[in-house]
Residue, then its C-alpha position, 0 to 999 in steps of 0.5 A: m500500500s502507498v501513502i501519499v503525503p502532499a507537503y508545502n511548508v509543513a515543518a511543524f507537522v510533518s514529523q507527527t504525520l510520518d510518525s502516525i503513518l509509521d506507527q500503524t500496525y500494517q507495515n507493508i507500506e511505502v510513504l511518498v512525500v511530495d514536496d511542493g517547493s517548501q521554503d521551510h525545513t520540511p524536506a530536511i525533516v523528511q530526509s532525516y526520516m528517510q535515513k531511518d526508514s527505507r519505506i519513505q521517499l521524497f519527491q520535490q518539485s518547484n511550487q505549483e501555485l494554485p491558479q487564482p480565480e478571476i473576479 
């Protein structure tokens, strides 16, 4: 099973998120964190988890800003 975690400037929460996923009783998972150009320490935190658990992968891209509706 794959768990996809979208992330953008979530350094304050990403550890709690990853801990929660990894604490599940079902262990046959992969965790795919997709970072959308975070400007905080989100990627570094995810990378520290990757060093401890090979089920975690980080994918980084430049920020894909949501289009703003025309008013």
